[in-house]
C-alpha atoms as an extended CHARMM CRD file, in Angstrom:
* protein
*
       173  EXT
         1         1  MET       CA             -4.2280000000      183.9730000000      -69.8810000000  PROA      1               0.0000000000
         2         2  ASN       CA             -2.5690000000      185.5190000000      -72.8740000000  PROA      2               0.0000000000
         3         3  ARG       CA              1.0300000000      185.3530000000      -73.9610000000  PROA      3               0.0000000000
         4         4  SER       CA              2.0350000000      188.7890000000      -72.5790000000  PROA      4               0.0000000000
         5         5  ASP       CA              1.0750000000      187.7140000000      -69.0240000000  PROA      5               0.0000000000
         6         6  LYS       CA              3.4890000000      184.7690000000      -69.1630000000  PROA      6               0.0000000000
         7         7  MET       CA              6.5060000000      186.8810000000      -70.1840000000  PROA      7               0.0000000000
         8         8  LYS       CA              6.4860000000      189.1990000000      -67.1520000000  PROA      8               0.0000000000
         9         9  GLY       CA              9.3430000000      188.8930000000      -64.6290000000  PROA      9               0.0000000000
        10        10  PHE       CA             12.5190000000      186.8200000000      -64.6810000000  PROA      10              0.0000000000
        11        11  ALA       CA             12.9060000000      183.0910000000      -64.8670000000  PROA      11              0.0000000000
        12        12  VAL       CA             14.5960000000      181.3150000000      -61.9600000000  PROA      12              0.0000000000
        13        13  LEU       CA             17.4610000000      180.3220000000      -64.2500000000  PROA      13              0.0000000000
        14        14  GLU       CA             18.1100000000      183.9460000000      -65.1770000000  PROA      14              0.0000000000
        15        15  LEU       CA             18.1910000000      184.9760000000      -61.5140000000  PROA      15              0.0000000000
        16        16  VAL       CA             20.5880000000      182.1440000000      -60.6620000000  PROA      16              0.0000000000
        17        17  LEU       CA             22.9010000000      183.1400000000      -63.5260000000  PROA      17              0.0000000000
        18        18  VAL       CA             22.9410000000      186.7870000000      -62.4340000000  PROA      18              0.0000000000
        19        19  ALA       CA             23.6570000000      185.7420000000      -58.8360000000  PROA      19              0.0000000000
        20        20  LEU       CA             26.4720000000      183.4580000000      -60.0160000000  PROA      20              0.0000000000
        21        21  ILE       CA             28.0400000000      186.2490000000      -62.0670000000  PROA      21              0.0000000000
        22        22  LEU       CA             27.8700000000      188.6000000000      -59.0640000000  PROA      22              0.0000000000
        23        23  VAL       CA             29.5250000000      185.9870000000      -56.8330000000  PROA      23              0.0000000000
        24        24  VAL       CA             32.3680000000      185.5780000000      -59.3380000000  PROA      24              0.0000000000
        25        25  ILE       CA             32.8770000000      189.3420000000      -59.5870000000  PROA      25              0.0000000000
        26        26  VAL       CA             32.9130000000      189.7540000000      -55.7950000000  PROA      26              0.0000000000
        27        27  THR       CA             35.2270000000      186.7610000000      -55.3480000000  PROA      27              0.0000000000
        28        28  ILE       CA             37.7400000000      188.2480000000      -57.7570000000  PROA      28              0.0000000000
        29        29  GLY       CA             37.2570000000      191.9050000000      -56.8120000000  PROA      29              0.0000000000
        30        30  ILE       CA             37.4310000000      191.8770000000      -53.0090000000  PROA      30              0.0000000000
        31        31  PRO       CA             40.8880000000      190.2480000000      -52.7240000000  PROA      31              0.0000000000
        32        32  SER       CA             42.2290000000      192.7060000000      -55.2980000000  PROA      32              0.0000000000
        33        33  VAL       CA             40.8810000000      195.6830000000      -53.3670000000  PROA      33              0.0000000000
        34        34  VAL       CA             42.1930000000      194.2880000000      -50.0670000000  PROA      34              0.0000000000
        35        35  ARG       CA             45.6240000000      193.6950000000      -51.6320000000  PROA      35              0.0000000000
        36        36  PHE       CA             45.6560000000      197.2470000000      -53.0210000000  PROA      36              0.0000000000
        37        37  ILE       CA             44.7530000000      198.7570000000      -49.6300000000  PROA      37              0.0000000000
        38        38  THR       CA             47.2940000000      196.5620000000      -47.8290000000  PROA      38              0.0000000000
        39        39  ASN       CA             50.0700000000      197.5860000000      -50.2170000000  PROA      39              0.0000000000
        40        40  ALA       CA             49.1560000000      201.2580000000      -49.8260000000  PROA      40              0.0000000000
        41        41  ASN       CA             49.1640000000      200.9610000000      -46.0190000000  PROA      41              0.0000000000
        42        42  ASN       CA             52.5370000000      199.2060000000      -46.0620000000  PROA      42              0.0000000000
        43        43  LYS       CA             54.0740000000      201.8850000000      -48.2820000000  PROA      43              0.0000000000
        44        44  TYR       CA             52.6770000000      204.5440000000      -45.9620000000  PROA      44              0.0000000000
        45        45  ALA       CA             54.2760000000      202.8350000000      -42.9470000000  PROA      45              0.0000000000
        46        46  GLN       CA             57.6450000000      202.5720000000      -44.7050000000  PROA      46              0.0000000000
        47        47  GLN       CA             57.5470000000      206.1940000000      -45.8640000000  PROA      47              0.0000000000
        48        48  THR       CA             56.5130000000      207.4020000000      -42.4100000000  PROA      48              0.0000000000
        49        49  LEU       CA             59.4090000000      205.5720000000      -40.7540000000  PROA      49              0.0000000000
        50        50  LYS       CA             61.7760000000      207.0110000000      -43.3420000000  PROA      50              0.0000000000
        51        51  ALA       CA             60.4510000000      210.5270000000      -42.6910000000  PROA      51              0.0000000000
        52        52  ILE       CA             60.8980000000      210.1170000000      -38.9350000000  PROA      52              0.0000000000
        53        53  ALA       CA             64.4320000000      208.7570000000      -39.3980000000  PROA      53              0.0000000000
        54        54  MET       CA             65.4430000000      211.5340000000      -41.7650000000  PROA      54              0.0000000000
        55        55  ALA       CA             64.0020000000      214.1650000000      -39.4010000000  PROA      55              0.0000000000
        56        56  ALA       CA             65.8730000000      212.6210000000      -36.4560000000  PROA      56              0.0000000000
        57        57  THR       CA             69.0910000000      212.4960000000      -38.4800000000  PROA      57              0.0000000000
        58        58  GLU       CA             68.6840000000      216.1270000000      -39.5060000000  PROA      58              0.0000000000
        59        59  TYR       CA             67.9530000000      217.0430000000      -35.8770000000  PROA      59              0.0000000000
        60        60  ALA       CA             71.1850000000      215.3240000000      -34.7930000000  PROA      60              0.0000000000
        61        61  ARG       CA             73.1520000000      217.2910000000      -37.3970000000  PROA      61              0.0000000000
        62        62  HSD       CA             71.9290000000      220.5240000000      -35.8340000000  PROA      62              0.0000000000
        63        63  HSD       CA             72.3630000000      219.3860000000      -32.2070000000  PROA      63              0.0000000000
        64        64  ASN       CA             75.9860000000      218.2120000000      -31.9960000000  PROA      64              0.0000000000
        65        65  GLY       CA             75.1990000000      214.6650000000      -33.0950000000  PROA      65              0.0000000000
        66        66  GLN       CA             72.5750000000      214.0740000000      -30.4150000000  PROA      66              0.0000000000
        67        67  TYR       CA             69.2580000000      212.5540000000      -31.4540000000  PROA      67              0.0000000000
        68        68  PRO       CA             65.9660000000      213.9000000000      -30.1480000000  PROA      68              0.0000000000
        69        69  THR       CA             64.6550000000      212.4210000000      -26.9170000000  PROA      69              0.0000000000
        70        70  SER       CA             60.9990000000      212.6030000000      -27.9440000000  PROA      70              0.0000000000
        71        71  MET       CA             58.7790000000      213.1480000000      -30.9550000000  PROA      71              0.0000000000
        72        72  GLN       CA             58.0350000000      216.6370000000      -29.6020000000  PROA      72              0.0000000000
        73        73  ASP       CA             61.6820000000      217.5700000000      -30.2070000000  PROA      73              0.0000000000
        74        74  LEU       CA             60.9800000000      217.0380000000      -33.9080000000  PROA      74              0.0000000000
        75        75  THR       CA             57.5650000000      218.7040000000      -34.0660000000  PROA      75              0.0000000000
        76        76  ASN       CA             57.9820000000      221.6840000000      -31.7070000000  PROA      76              0.0000000000
        77        77  ASN       CA             60.9670000000      223.3500000000      -33.4000000000  PROA      77              0.0000000000
        78        78  ASN       CA             60.6710000000      226.4200000000      -35.5760000000  PROA      78              0.0000000000
        79        79  PRO       CA             60.6360000000      225.3230000000      -38.3330000000  PROA      79              0.0000000000
        80        80  PRO       CA             59.6710000000      221.7750000000      -37.2980000000  PROA      80              0.0000000000
        81        81  TYR       CA             61.6300000000      218.7680000000      -38.5070000000  PROA      81              0.0000000000
        82        82  LEU       CA             58.2670000000      216.9610000000      -38.7570000000  PROA      82              0.0000000000
        83        83  THR       CA             54.8460000000      218.5460000000      -39.0750000000  PROA      83              0.0000000000
        84        84  ASP       CA             52.9360000000      215.5170000000      -37.7820000000  PROA      84              0.0000000000
        85        85  ALA       CA             53.4510000000      213.5670000000      -34.5660000000  PROA      85              0.0000000000
        86        86  TYR       CA             52.9580000000      210.1880000000      -36.2130000000  PROA      86              0.0000000000
        87        87  THR       CA             53.1040000000      208.3620000000      -32.8980000000  PROA      87              0.0000000000
        88        88  ALA       CA             50.0110000000      210.1420000000      -31.5320000000  PROA      88              0.0000000000
        89        89  ASN       CA             47.3310000000      207.9910000000      -33.2170000000  PROA      89              0.0000000000
        90        90  PRO       CA             47.1090000000      204.8630000000      -35.3630000000  PROA      90              0.0000000000
        91        91  ASN       CA             47.6270000000      205.7640000000      -39.0060000000  PROA      91              0.0000000000
        92        92  TYR       CA             46.5730000000      203.6270000000      -41.9600000000  PROA      92              0.0000000000
        93        93  GLY       CA             46.5370000000      200.3780000000      -40.0110000000  PROA      93              0.0000000000
        94        94  PHE       CA             49.7420000000      200.9720000000      -38.0350000000  PROA      94              0.0000000000
        95        95  ASN       CA             50.6930000000      202.2080000000      -34.5800000000  PROA      95              0.0000000000
        96        96  PHE       CA             53.9600000000      204.1210000000      -34.7310000000  PROA      96              0.0000000000
        97        97  SER       CA             56.2240000000      204.2880000000      -31.7090000000  PROA      97              0.0000000000
        98        98  CYS       CA             59.7840000000      205.4240000000      -31.0890000000  PROA      98              0.0000000000
        99        99  THR       CA             62.3630000000      204.7660000000      -28.4100000000  PROA      99              0.0000000000
       100       100  TRP       CA             64.7590000000      207.7010000000      -28.1410000000  PROA      100             0.0000000000
       101       101  SER       CA             68.1160000000      208.3400000000      -26.5130000000  PROA      101             0.0000000000
       102       102  LEU       CA             70.7820000000      210.9410000000      -27.2360000000  PROA      102             0.0000000000
       103       103  THR       CA             72.9050000000      208.3770000000      -29.0960000000  PROA      103             0.0000000000
       104       104  ASP       CA             70.3440000000      206.3150000000      -31.0170000000  PROA      104             0.0000000000
       105       105  PHE       CA             66.6900000000      205.6160000000      -31.7110000000  PROA      105             0.0000000000
       106       106  THR       CA             64.4000000000      202.8620000000      -32.9170000000  PROA      106             0.0000000000
       107       107  CYS       CA             61.0000000000      203.5290000000      -34.4270000000  PROA      107             0.0000000000
       108       108  SER       CA             58.4840000000      200.8600000000      -35.2700000000  PROA      108             0.0000000000
       109       109  ALA       CA             55.2360000000      200.5390000000      -37.1630000000  PROA      109             0.0000000000
       110       110  ILE       CA             53.1520000000      197.7650000000      -35.6450000000  PROA      110             0.0000000000
       111       111  PRO       CA             50.0450000000      196.6600000000      -37.5600000000  PROA      111             0.0000000000
       112       112  VAL       CA             46.7020000000      197.0970000000      -35.8010000000  PROA      112             0.0000000000
       113       113  GLY       CA             44.4160000000      195.6180000000      -38.4250000000  PROA      113             0.0000000000
       114       114  MET       CA             44.2380000000      193.0520000000      -41.1430000000  PROA      114             0.0000000000
       115       115  LEU       CA             45.1140000000      195.4760000000      -43.9450000000  PROA      115             0.0000000000
       116       116  SER       CA             48.8460000000      195.7100000000      -43.2760000000  PROA      116             0.0000000000
       117       117  TYR       CA             51.9660000000      193.5510000000      -43.2890000000  PROA      117             0.0000000000
       118       118  LYS       CA             51.6410000000      191.1950000000      -40.3390000000  PROA      118             0.0000000000
       119       119  ASN       CA             55.1780000000      191.6380000000      -38.9530000000  PROA      119             0.0000000000
       120       120  GLY       CA             55.3170000000      195.4210000000      -39.1390000000  PROA      120             0.0000000000
       121       121  TYR       CA             58.3730000000      197.5190000000      -39.8790000000  PROA      121             0.0000000000
       122       122  TYR       CA             61.1000000000      199.2370000000      -37.9100000000  PROA      122             0.0000000000
       123       123  ILE       CA             63.9350000000      201.6560000000      -38.5080000000  PROA      123             0.0000000000
       124       124  THR       CA             66.9790000000      202.3520000000      -36.3730000000  PROA      124             0.0000000000
       125       125  SER       CA             69.4080000000      205.2350000000      -35.9620000000  PROA      125             0.0000000000
       126       126  ASP       CA             71.8910000000      203.5020000000      -38.2630000000  PROA      126             0.0000000000
       127       127  LEU       CA             69.1310000000      203.9170000000      -40.8990000000  PROA      127             0.0000000000
       128       128  THR       CA             68.2700000000      200.2500000000      -41.1520000000  PROA      128             0.0000000000
       129       129  LEU       CA             64.7120000000      199.8230000000      -42.3830000000  PROA      129             0.0000000000
       130       130  ALA       CA             63.4630000000      196.2900000000      -41.9340000000  PROA      130             0.0000000000
       131       131  SER       CA             60.3640000000      194.2180000000      -42.2440000000  PROA      131             0.0000000000
       132       132  GLY       CA             60.5010000000      190.7810000000      -40.7580000000  PROA      132             0.0000000000
       133       133  ARG       CA             63.8060000000      189.4790000000      -42.0680000000  PROA      133             0.0000000000
       134       134  SER       CA             64.6620000000      191.8290000000      -44.9110000000  PROA      134             0.0000000000
       135       135  GLY       CA             65.8460000000      195.3870000000      -44.9960000000  PROA      135             0.0000000000
       136       136  VAL       CA             67.9310000000      198.0160000000      -46.6670000000  PROA      136             0.0000000000
       137       137  VAL       CA             70.8770000000      199.5740000000      -44.8990000000  PROA      137             0.0000000000
       138       138  LEU       CA             71.7260000000      203.1420000000      -45.7800000000  PROA      138             0.0000000000
       139       139  ARG       CA             75.0270000000      204.8900000000      -45.2820000000  PROA      139             0.0000000000
       140       140  ASP       CA             75.1500000000      208.6600000000      -44.8580000000  PROA      140             0.0000000000
       141       141  ASP       CA             78.3650000000      210.2510000000      -46.1030000000  PROA      141             0.0000000000
       142       142  GLY       CA             77.8570000000      213.2940000000      -43.8700000000  PROA      142             0.0000000000
       143       143  ILE       CA             77.2140000000      215.8100000000      -46.6470000000  PROA      143             0.0000000000
       144       144  GLY       CA             73.6230000000      214.9250000000      -47.3980000000  PROA      144             0.0000000000
       145       145  GLU       CA             74.2390000000      212.0980000000      -49.8450000000  PROA      145             0.0000000000
       146       146  ILE       CA             72.8090000000      208.7480000000      -48.8430000000  PROA      146             0.0000000000
       147       147  GLU       CA             74.0570000000      205.5490000000      -50.4300000000  PROA      147             0.0000000000
       148       148  GLU       CA             71.8900000000      202.4530000000      -50.4510000000  PROA      148             0.0000000000
       149       149  ILE       CA             73.4220000000      199.1730000000      -49.3590000000  PROA      149             0.0000000000
       150       150  LYS       CA             71.0050000000      196.3020000000      -49.8400000000  PROA      150             0.0000000000
       151       151  GLY       CA             71.0100000000      193.6330000000      -47.1720000000  PROA      151             0.0000000000
       152       152  GLY       CA             68.9010000000      190.6600000000      -46.2680000000  PROA      152             0.0000000000
       153       153  ASP       CA             70.0180000000      189.6540000000      -42.7880000000  PROA      153             0.0000000000
       154       154  VAL       CA             68.9550000000      192.5260000000      -40.5990000000  PROA      154             0.0000000000
       155       155  GLY       CA             69.0160000000      192.0480000000      -36.8590000000  PROA      155             0.0000000000
       156       156  GLY       CA             65.9750000000      192.2770000000      -34.6240000000  PROA      156             0.0000000000
       157       157  GLY       CA             64.4140000000      195.2710000000      -33.0260000000  PROA      157             0.0000000000
       158       158  GLY       CA             61.1080000000      197.0820000000      -32.9460000000  PROA      158             0.0000000000
       159       159  GLY       CA             58.3460000000      195.0290000000      -34.4590000000  PROA      159             0.0000000000
       160       160  GLY       CA             60.4090000000      193.4970000000      -37.2310000000  PROA      160             0.0000000000
       161       161  GLY       CA             62.3190000000      190.6780000000      -35.6220000000  PROA      161             0.0000000000
       162       162  GLY       CA             65.4620000000      189.2260000000      -37.0150000000  PROA      162             0.0000000000
       163       163  GLY       CA             66.4600000000      186.1490000000      -38.8430000000  PROA      163             0.0000000000
       164       164  ASP       CA             69.1250000000      183.9970000000      -40.2830000000  PROA      164             0.0000000000
       165       165  LYS       CA             67.8210000000      184.1260000000      -43.8260000000  PROA      165             0.0000000000
       166       166  GLY       CA             67.1870000000      187.1550000000      -45.9890000000  PROA      166             0.0000000000
       167       167  GLY       CA             63.6840000000      187.9420000000      -47.1290000000  PROA      167             0.0000000000
       168       168  ASP       CA             62.5560000000      188.6780000000      -50.6360000000  PROA      168             0.0000000000
       169       169  GLU       CA             60.9200000000      192.0240000000      -49.9280000000  PROA      169             0.0000000000
       170       170  GLU       CA             63.1180000000      194.9400000000      -50.9370000000  PROA      170             0.0000000000
       171       171  MET       CA             62.6360000000      198.3520000000      -49.4110000000  PROA      171             0.0000000000
       172       172  ILE       CA             64.1440000000      201.4460000000      -50.9200000000  PROA      172             0.0000000000
       173       173  PHE       CA             64.9250000000      204.3220000000      -48.5650000000  PROA      173             0.0000000000
């Protein structure tokens, strides 16, 4: 047996070191990817609820202050207030649903998977967007300008719940 026959292949120690390095990379990388996807899904849910609320508010401005009674009222107009019926299918880890009346509405984004905020989000006709215990209240001055009023103690509704203590998650409408 000559020297070149002995040098073929990898030593067990080399294989163990490569496996250990791969385990470290996966251990660090997977939580970062999951966190990135979760944050993206949460932002999508917040933006979707904001879009629905703004469309419903605009609809009410054109219909003597009365809110739509269904998502179809927003999507079947010409031009439509919304181009997508968000409540039709789960989107990015959330089920969207709305409860409509002529005087108010509540829309919620309830998580359906592990890659979204566990308590979900909701928005109401007074333009309160909340997640769990925190939210941002918006005031509409009636001429298209919206002023942000930050608040921490937002009452319950939809999938968000309420609380007696403000949360530390801030949402900008």
